[in-house]
Structures are given as C-alpha cells and as structure tokens.
SEBA-485981 format. One line per field, with one value per residue (C-alpha): y, x, z. Coordinates in Angstrom, 2 decimals. Each point is the difference from the previous one (the first is absolute). Layout:
BEGIN
v	[Y, ...]
u	[X, ...]
w	[Z, ...]
# end
This chain:
BEGIN
v	[-68.09, 1.36, -2.30, 0.37, -0.56, -2.32, -0.97, -2.99, -0.41, -3.72, -3.14, -2.13, -1.61, 3.26, 2.03, -2.50, -0.47, 3.82, 0.11, -2.53, 1.94, 3.42, -1.05, -0.36, 3.68, 1.77, 0.00, -1.81, -0.30, -2.23, 0.90, -2.81, 0.57, -3.71, -1.97, -2.18, -2.88, 2.14, -1.66, -3.45, -2.23, -3.48, 0.61, -0.69, 2.46, -0.51, 2.27, -0.06, 0.35, 3.78, 0.27, -2.88, 1.64, 3.21, -1.97, -2.01, 3.11, 1.34, -3.19, -1.92, -3.54, -2.32, -2.83, 2.21, 0.84, -3.61, 0.87, -2.58, 0.59, -0.65, -2.19, -0.62, 0.33, -2.71, 0.35, -2.32, -0.27, -0.01, -3.76, -0.17, -0.86, 1.58, 2.24, 1.54, -0.60, 2.66, 0.37, 3.58, 1.24, 3.53, 0.37, -0.87, 2.41, 2.89, -0.38, -1.24, -2.53, 0.80, -0.72, -0.97, 0.61, 0.56, 3.73, 0.20, -1.73, 2.32, 3.06, -1.22, -0.30, 3.69, 1.14, -1.57, 1.72, 3.29, -0.14, -2.56, 1.47, 1.20, -2.21, -3.13, 1.09, 1.24, 3.46, 3.56, 2.25, -0.63, -2.19, 1.43, 0.96, -1.70, 1.94, -2.16, 1.04, 3.43, 0.92, 2.87, 1.85, 3.04, 1.12, 3.27, -1.48, 3.16, 0.42, -3.60, 0.30, -2.79, 0.16, -2.84, -0.99, 1.30, 3.48, -0.15, 0.63, -1.22, 1.43, -1.37, 0.96, -2.69, -1.88, -3.36, -0.84, -3.59, -0.57, -2.48, -0.61, 2.07, 2.90, 2.82, 2.23, -0.23, 2.76, 2.48, -0.56, 0.14, 2.77, -2.05, -2.85, -1.31, -2.69, -3.25, -3.62, -1.50, -3.64, -2.08, -2.66, -2.67, -1.52, -1.78, -2.50, -0.87, -2.63, 1.29, -2.82, -1.46, -3.03, -3.02, -1.60, -2.48, -3.34, 1.42, 2.93, -1.58, 1.72, -2.91, 0.39, 3.67, 0.55, 3.69, 0.74, 2.73, -1.83, 1.40, -1.90, 1.21, -0.41, -0.05, 1.60, 3.48, 0.48, 0.83, -1.53, -1.14, -1.06, 0.91, -2.25, 0.33, -1.09, 2.30, -0.38, -2.39, -1.97, -0.99, 1.97, 1.35, 2.97, -0.60, 2.84, -0.46, 2.72, 0.41, 2.58, 0.54, 2.63, 3.02, 0.91, 3.44, 0.01, 2.93, -0.47, -0.59, -2.28, -2.21, -0.46, -2.87, -1.00, -3.26, -2.21, -2.04, -3.50, -1.45, 2.37, -0.77, -3.75, 0.44, 2.11, -2.72, -3.04, -1.38, -0.13, -3.32, -1.52, 0.63, 3.71, -0.02, -1.88, 2.68, 2.87, -1.80, -0.53, 3.67, 1.63, 3.62, 1.45, 3.77, 1.51, 3.05, 1.71, 0.63, 3.72, 2.21, 3.71, 2.27, 1.55, 2.99, 3.40, 0.20, -1.83, 2.92, 3.41, 2.04, -2.33, -2.86, -3.11, -2.70, -3.56, -3.53, -0.75, 3.57, 1.06, -2.89, -2.78, -2.93, -3.54, -3.06, -1.22, 0.70, -0.46, 3.36, 2.21, -0.56, 0.05, 3.53, 1.01, -1.43, 1.82, 3.25, -0.34, -0.80, 3.10, 2.07, -0.81, 3.17, 1.78, -0.65, 0.64, 3.78, 0.98, 3.42, 0.90, 2.48, -2.78, -2.42, 1.35, -0.28, -3.49, -1.24, 1.38, -1.89, -3.14, 0.29, 0.63, -3.52, -1.95, 1.36, -0.92, -3.50, -0.62, 1.22, -2.45, -2.88, 1.15, 0.06, -3.59, -1.22, 1.46, -1.92, -3.16, 0.51, -1.44, -2.75, -3.43, -0.62, 1.05, -2.05, 1.29, 3.55, 0.03, -1.57, 2.63, 2.74, -1.59, 1.95, 3.47, -0.73, -2.05, 1.54, 3.23, 0.33, 3.24, 3.74, 0.75, -2.42, 1.44, 3.59, -1.05, -1.48, 3.19, 2.16, -2.12, 0.10, 3.82, 0.38, -2.06, 2.12]
u	[30.12, 0.57, -0.59, 1.27, -2.15, 2.06, -0.72, 1.76, -0.13, 0.30, -1.17, 3.07, 2.18, 1.75, -3.19, -1.96, 2.83, 0.22, -3.83, 0.47, 2.92, -1.86, -3.54, 0.85, 0.54, -1.21, -3.11, 0.91, -1.55, 1.41, -0.95, 0.50, -0.46, -1.25, -2.62, 0.52, 1.54, 2.92, 3.38, -1.40, 1.77, 0.93, 3.79, 1.94, 2.04, 2.78, 0.31, 3.36, 0.64, 0.30, -3.50, -1.41, 1.15, -1.91, -3.15, -0.03, 0.29, -3.21, -1.93, 0.56, -1.43, 1.99, -2.58, -2.75, 2.55, 0.86, 3.59, 2.82, 3.19, 3.19, 2.29, 2.76, 1.07, 0.51, 1.63, -0.28, 1.80, -2.25, 0.13, -1.69, 3.19, 0.11, 2.92, -0.40, -2.51, 0.49, -1.88, -0.48, -1.09, -1.03, -2.43, 2.76, 2.47, -2.30, -3.09, -2.41, -0.23, -0.20, -3.54, -1.44, -3.67, -2.38, -0.03, -3.77, -0.25, 2.73, -1.88, -3.21, 1.75, 1.32, -3.45, -1.18, 2.63, -0.81, -3.91, -0.95, -1.78, 2.69, -1.34, 0.79, 3.51, 0.40, 1.03, -1.22, -1.36, -2.41, 0.32, 1.27, -2.55, 0.43, -1.33, 0.20, -0.37, 1.36, 2.89, 2.31, 1.38, 1.70, 1.48, 1.07, 2.69, 0.64, -3.62, -1.01, -2.83, -0.85, -2.05, -2.05, -0.86, -3.53, 1.24, -0.70, 2.77, 1.01, 2.36, 1.99, 2.75, 2.16, -0.07, 1.64, 0.59, 0.04, -1.31, 2.50, 2.47, -1.89, -0.60, -2.10, 0.81, 3.84, 0.48, -1.89, 2.41, 3.10, -1.12, 1.16, -1.69, 3.29, 0.53, -1.25, 0.99, 2.52, 0.35, 2.58, 0.41, -1.69, -3.49, -1.97, -2.75, -2.29, -2.82, -3.14, -2.34, 0.70, 1.97, -0.61, 3.07, 1.77, 1.17, 3.46, -1.25, -1.93, 0.28, 1.99, 2.62, -0.22, 0.92, -0.98, 2.68, 0.23, 1.43, 2.03, 0.65, 2.94, 0.77, 3.75, 0.98, 0.53, -3.64, -0.59, -3.38, -1.44, -3.29, -1.11, -2.46, -1.56, -3.16, -2.96, -3.61, 0.94, 2.26, -2.97, 1.28, 3.17, 1.52, 1.94, 2.04, 2.27, 2.58, 2.11, 1.73, -1.94, -0.01, -1.87, -3.32, -1.00, -2.98, -0.46, 0.59, -3.75, -0.26, 2.86, -1.08, -2.29, -1.06, -0.94, 3.01, 0.68, -0.23, 1.77, 2.94, 0.26, -0.07, 2.70, 2.17, 0.10, -0.25, 3.32, -0.93, -0.97, -3.37, -2.13, 0.58, -0.70, -3.26, -1.13, 0.87, -1.93, -2.97, -0.23, -3.15, 0.62, 3.47, 0.83, 3.34, 1.85, 2.88, 1.75, 0.68, 1.49, 0.16, 2.95, 0.17, -2.26, 1.50, -2.63, -3.06, -1.71, -1.36, -2.14, -2.41, 0.39, 2.25, 0.51, 0.36, 0.23, 0.33, -0.97, 3.25, 2.33, -0.38, 2.29, 0.04, -0.77, 3.62, 0.51, -3.60, -0.08, -2.31, -3.04, 1.94, 1.24, -3.69, -0.79, 2.91, -1.14, -3.46, 1.39, 2.01, -3.12, -0.41, 2.10, -3.19, -0.74, -3.13, -0.44, 1.94, -1.12, -0.54, 2.73, 2.48, -0.77, 2.50, 2.99, -1.07, -0.20, 3.47, 1.27, -1.69, 1.66, 3.53, -0.41, -1.63, 1.58, 3.63, -0.94, -2.22, 2.73, 2.45, -2.48, -0.56, 3.67, 0.51, -3.06, 1.43, 3.27, -2.04, -1.27, 3.20, 0.75, -1.63, 0.64, -3.37, 0.32, 3.54, -1.05, -2.96, 2.06, 2.75, -2.47, -2.33, 1.78, -0.54, -3.51, -1.44, 1.46, -2.11, -2.42, -1.85, 0.32, 0.64, 3.01, 1.23, -0.24, 1.86, 2.79, 0.12, 0.33, 2.72, 2.08, -0.43, 1.14, 3.16, 3.07]
w	[-3.63, -3.58, -2.83, -3.54, -3.06, -2.18, -3.57, -1.58, -3.67, -1.01, 1.64, -0.69, 2.57, 1.09, 0.10, 2.03, 2.49, 0.35, 0.63, 2.82, 1.46, 0.01, 0.97, 3.61, 0.54, -3.10, -2.39, -3.13, -3.48, -2.69, -3.68, -2.57, -3.80, -0.48, 1.73, 3.20, -2.10, -1.15, 0.16, 1.10, -2.54, 0.89, 0.11, 3.01, 2.09, 2.60, 2.90, 1.73, 3.79, -0.10, -1.53, 2.19, 3.32, -0.94, -1.00, 3.04, 2.20, -1.60, 0.48, -3.23, 0.11, -2.06, 0.26, -1.57, -2.77, -0.57, 0.40, -0.13, 1.93, -2.06, 1.98, -2.68, -3.66, -2.49, -3.42, -2.95, -3.34, -2.95, -0.20, 3.48, 1.95, 3.54, 0.23, 3.40, 2.87, 2.71, 3.28, 1.29, 3.39, -0.89, 2.91, 2.47, -1.59, -0.98, 2.14, -2.73, -2.76, -3.72, -1.12, -3.38, -0.92, -2.72, -0.81, 0.04, 3.46, 1.33, -1.22, 1.56, 3.34, -0.41, -0.83, 3.26, 1.94, -1.60, 0.40, 2.64, 3.17, 2.37, 2.75, -2.17, -0.37, 3.60, -0.96, 0.37, -2.81, -2.83, -3.17, -3.08, -2.58, -3.37, -3.08, -3.21, -3.69, 0.83, -2.36, 1.41, -2.96, 1.47, 3.29, 1.71, 2.31, 1.91, 1.05, 0.08, -2.58, -2.31, -3.20, -1.35, -3.48, 0.31, 0.84, 3.74, 2.60, 3.47, 2.58, 2.95, 2.41, -1.38, -3.39, -0.50, -3.76, -0.21, -3.47, -1.28, -2.77, -2.63, 2.62, -1.50, 2.92, 0.32, -2.43, 2.11, 2.93, -2.23, -2.20, -2.94, -1.96, -1.29, 2.73, -1.60, 0.40, -2.23, -1.32, 1.60, -2.83, 2.21, -0.59, 2.54, -0.94, 2.87, 0.16, 1.60, -0.13, 3.34, -1.03, 2.21, 1.59, -2.24, 1.34, 0.64, 1.98, 2.76, 3.44, 1.37, -2.69, -0.42, 3.76, -0.40, -2.60, -2.44, -3.10, -2.88, -3.23, -2.03, -3.69, 0.90, -3.34, -1.45, -0.52, 3.80, -0.02, 3.30, 1.71, 3.48, 1.73, 3.43, 1.86, 1.17, 1.20, 2.81, -2.51, -2.19, -3.02, -1.14, -1.87, -3.15, -1.53, -3.04, -0.58, -3.19, -1.98, -3.19, -2.70, 1.42, -1.73, -1.19, 2.37, 2.43, 3.77, 0.58, -2.93, 0.90, 3.65, 0.89, -3.51, -1.33, -0.73, -3.25, 1.41, -2.96, 0.53, 3.67, -0.81, -2.57, 2.45, 2.54, -2.30, 1.21, 3.72, 1.59, -0.93, 3.13, -0.33, -3.76, 0.80, 2.47, -2.51, -2.71, 2.36, 1.09, -1.33, 1.09, -0.05, 0.16, -1.12, 1.45, -1.76, 3.34, 0.61, 2.72, 0.72, 0.25, 3.61, 0.27, 1.15, 2.69, 1.37, 1.74, -0.85, 2.48, 1.73, -2.53, 0.02, -2.67, 1.31, -1.37, -3.66, -0.80, 1.71, -0.88, -2.61, 0.19, -1.48, 2.06, -0.08, 3.62, 1.17, 1.67, -2.09, 2.12, 3.23, -0.83, -0.41, 3.34, 1.59, -1.60, 1.41, 3.54, -0.03, -0.09, 3.69, 0.44, -0.50, 3.60, 2.03, 0.43, -3.08, -1.25, -3.68, 0.10, 1.04, -2.95, -2.53, 2.35, 1.16, -3.60, -0.66, 3.10, -1.21, -3.47, 1.59, 1.57, -2.98, -3.15, 0.63, 1.12, -3.07, -2.34, 1.59, -0.45, -3.66, -0.70, 1.40, -2.00, -3.20, 0.57, 0.04, -3.53, -1.49, 2.38, 0.49, 3.73, 1.30, 3.23, 0.61, -0.72, 2.25, 2.83, -0.49, 0.53, 2.64, 2.81, -1.56, -1.27, 2.79, 3.11, -0.58, 2.89, -0.75, -0.26, 3.64, 0.08, -3.26, 1.30, 3.22, -2.11, -2.13, 3.07, 1.44, -3.26, -0.21, 3.77, -0.60, -0.89]
# end
C-alpha cells in the first residue's frame, strides 16, 4: 500500500502529536531547530477533555507523564478566603478528565509515542525519525521542498509546519510576512523551579483542584495554581495587566522576570502566597499575545498547525488542545493516500479546523477583560470539550450541509 513521505517542522506538542498520528501509515521525519531538550521548561500545562480523548486514543500514558486529573475548581479571595469549591465530573460528561502535567514530562511522553518501537505501542508502521539542530529557513509549499540553514534541502509529499508561535515558515504558506502576534495587555509570570507543595496544598486538601486566587479589584490580577508530577509539585502562574514593554515578540516571550516587580504586584495577597513568590528562584515572564485569524492554513502540499497557525492566550486553557486537535485531523491522510491527493485533503482538513479554532479564539479574547475564569471555562466546556475528532466533525458538517 502506498505510503507518503511526511516532513514535520517543529517538535512541539502539535508536531509530536502529528508524528504519532502519521507514523502508523506513512514515513515521517521531524526536523527541530533546537536540540532534544527544546521546550522542556518546568512550567505546567492543562489538557482539557477534548485533547485528552485524542491522546488516549493514540496510547498516551498519563502515569508516565505524571498527570493529575482535575476533579474540581476552587476560587479564593486575595485574603485566602475560599469563595467557591466546585466538583466537576468531566470524564462522565465528555469521556475524559482534564489533566495537568509538567510540560517537559508531557513532551517526553509525546516523544515516546512518536518514536517508540511500533511493537511497544501495538501499532503498525515505523517510528518517526527525529532530526535535531536542523533549522528550516525556507519552504516551497507547492512542491513540498524545505531548505535548511546550511543550504541543503529536503522534500516530501506533505509538509506539516508546526514551528510554533514565532513561526519562520508561516509566511511561505501565506505569501505575506505581515502576520505576526500582537500584545493583549496581559502579562503572565510563571515559576519554573518546581516549587514543593506548601502546607495548604497537600494532596488531601487540594483534592485534585485547580485553584484561582483573585484580587477582587479593578486591577484584574489573579493567580492560577494546580498540581502536577503526581501531585508532588505545583504550577504557579500570576497574571496581571502591566504596561507593555517595547520588546519584540521574541524578546518578550519566556524571558527572565523581575522578581521584585512580581512581589510588588501581588504584595497585598495573603501571606502564604507571598512567601511562595518570594521563595521562587526562577520565574519567567510572558507578555501574552495572540494572532489574528489567518486567511488560509494550506498551500499546495503544506499545512500550518498548532501555534504556528493560531496563537491564543491561556485564558480558556485551549491553546495546546487546538494543536492536538489539528494533529489528529491529519488522520484524513489515510492509508493508501496518493501524492496527488494531498492538496485536496489538506483543504478538507482546514475546512473543519479553521472555523472551530477561530470560535475558540473569539471566546478566549472575550475573557481578557473578565475575571470569572471558572464561570467562563464552565460556560464553554460543552463546545470545547465535546469535540471528538475530525471524523465526527466532518460528519456533523455534512449533516448541516444536507439540511434544507
């Protein structure tokens, strides 16, 4: 049976998930500009049920990833008073839990799914080939030819551009390099040094909660806290509106934070939180950005997925999930797909994914000026988490088109 040669540019979450999807029936190479430790910071990440369902289908092992199922939400005032404590049963309603995990551990699990021997995973096909320290600097999207920094080239039947927020290849698909991320006015500080659990965050009191601590004033500051690594550590993210810097998109993304500024911003929050902030040794800061919807994701035999195609803030917790959904949609490149069929299949993929992602982006943007994070997430759970893959989405689209 015919196999496609597939090139994936970028070994982030979307690229690695795509590698696992495609490796069963096609020959896959993943090119990464950095080394094998790329994107393995200590920050946490939450994957919602829509993403988890896809991951479980391809053999994801939450134990290996140290994942913690989220079974409720807890909100606090800045004085530490509990305002809400809500149980949720996402697995019962949507078929999977929301899972929190350390980003590096999650990526390691995706690398396993992309590269482990097929017999270990119980699947057909060959492992994806990972090629590190290979910056791709140019692309002919019509012909599927990529160019490397050293002047060499590579070609494939299909090229998946998954090179992230600061994509170098997006412009070759769009024919325009004017599509860049814009600042939202929100800044996120995130502790990266694996903070140990404080006395008020023991597993027996945490009860698998994602907690949010609000300022309760016009400053709109809040803190998000959740466990990962089998509840032995927790993620701490502090979000506030601060005066935008003059730094470029790359310079203002994942840079060292001013710890004194962070401590000052949250100096009126309750003492246990202040103590944790003051104890943090490594904190990174992001000026949160998003990306205007692109006119297209595809050109010829190339498609853009993940953060390269759509950047959104974490205010709905859906950015990574959209990348996982994008990757899963590549299963439309079914066994036996011919090279000549690739452009049409990529257009079909885009027709399912682009509209959904734009709706999620719209709802995420609405969240930038509202404090009710739990309320907002709950309101959109149905649309976000009921998604069950590209085949179901196509069936629903065909049904809508058939109705008078």
